N, C-alpha and C positions, 0 to 999 in steps of 0.2 A: 899650675892652680888647679884646685879641685872645686867640684859642683857640692861639696858636702862642708857643712859649718864645723866647729869643735865638737859639738855631739853627735855628729855623724848624721846629722838630719841633711836631707837636701837642700842646698840654698836656694831663696825663693827666686822664681823663674827658671831653675835649671831645667826642668821638664818642660818648660813652654815649649812649643813648637816654633821653629823659626818661622818667621814671617817673611813669605816669598817679597822678593821686590817688584815695584809697581811694573806692570806691561808697558812697553814702550808703544807708543802711536804705529809705528811701524808692525812689531807683532798682532796689535789688534786687528790691524787691516788684514794681514795674513789670515787670521783665524775668522775674520769674516769673509773673506775671499772664501776660504775652504768652506765655510760652511753654508755659502751660497750656490756652489758648485756642488755640495752635498745635495741640497735642495733641489737644485737643477735634476740633477742624476735622477731621483726618487720621483719627482712630479713633472719636470720638462716645462716647467713655470718659464715665463719670459724674464730675461734680464731686468727689466723695470719692476716686475711683480715682486722678483726676489729681492730686489735691493730694497723697496717699500717696506716688506715684510721685516727684514734686518734691521733696517733705521725704529722701526715702530716696536720691535720686540725687545730690544735693549737699550737702557740707558747708557751704556758706555760705548754706544757706536758713536757718538759723538767726540770721544777721546782718541779714534782712529785716525790714521793719515788718510783722508780722504782720497787724495789723488793716487796714491799705492794701492788702494781697496779698488778703485774703478778700474786701475790697469789691471791688476790681477782677474778680477771677474770677467772683466767686459773681454778683456784680452784672451783669458782661459777660455771663456766659452765661444767666442768668436773664432778662436784659432783652434778649436779642438780637435779636430781633423790631423791637422799638421801638427799639434804637440803629441797628439795619439801616435803618429808614424814616427815621430822623434825618438820616443819612449819605449816603443815596440821591441826594438833590438837590445835592449837592456832588461827585460823582464823576462823571467824563466816560464811564463804561461801568456795563457791570452787575458789581454788587459780587462775583460768584462768578468774574466775569474778573481781579479784584486777586489779586496773589499771596497765599498763605496767611498769609505774615509781617506783610506789609503790613496785611491785614484785620485779623489780630489786635492790630496795634498801633493801628488805627483803632478798633476797638472797644475797645481800653483807654482811648485819648484820648478818646471819646465818652462812655465811661461816666464818666470823670473830668469832664468839662466839663458835662456834663447833670445828673448827679447828686452832685458835689461840689465846691458854690460856694465852700467855704472856701477853695479850691487856686486862685491866681490862673491865669486861662487862658495868659496867656505861659508860665509854668512847665510847666504840662501840656502845651503844642505843643513846648516847648523837650526835655522829656525824650522825647515821641515820637519827636524828630527824632533824636536821640542812639539810641534805639533802633533806628529804621530806617538809620541810617548803620553800625552795630553788626552788625544782622542782616539786612539788608534788600537790597534790588538796588541796583545802582550810582546811580540818580536817585532812588531810592523816599523818601529824607528829603524830597525836593522835592515830592511827590505829597501825602506826608503831612502837609505842611505846610502847603499849599494846602487841603486838603479839611478839617482842623482848623480853619484860621483861620476858613473860611466858616461853619463850625458854630457855632464859639466867636459870630462876629457876629449869627447869627439867634438863638442860645440865650442869649447874655449880651450883649445891644446897649448897656446902659448902661456895663459894663465895658470894652468894647471901645472903645466911643465915649472914654470916660475916658483910657485909656491911649493913644490916637491923639492925642487932644488935648494931651496931658503931652506926648509926644515930639515936638511940631510947635511946642511952644514954644522 
């Protein structure tokens, strides 16, 4: 079927941009956590003030998964040293040289991969890639994908192997 009518004119709505599906509560939680970590990197504000700012600055905050948001933000900031150590072997440069946006995404992803085994690692990596495509640099999503995939292979070897074996069938 063509997007033109018999006269050759475009059918109504043929050039209309496709509307993106609504964001899930979990995606919103990851976005807000990433934004909070980004803010923390730049301002070193407290978790409480960052959380207050995020709640007050966006009407869509109420649509985010509150428990996931808090787990990611508080967990990533509280465990930042441990998460950075876990990420370090998989990054080709000093983490201080990674853009603050991509570093925030990596911290969110690492927090979830290491401390939230109930979420399948491919879901976590896909969500991190989407964050990087939305907020990061041009090829940031490739970098984030590579780092988190390597981290998952170390932290969740049985899950990674099972998924890779399933894909090869």
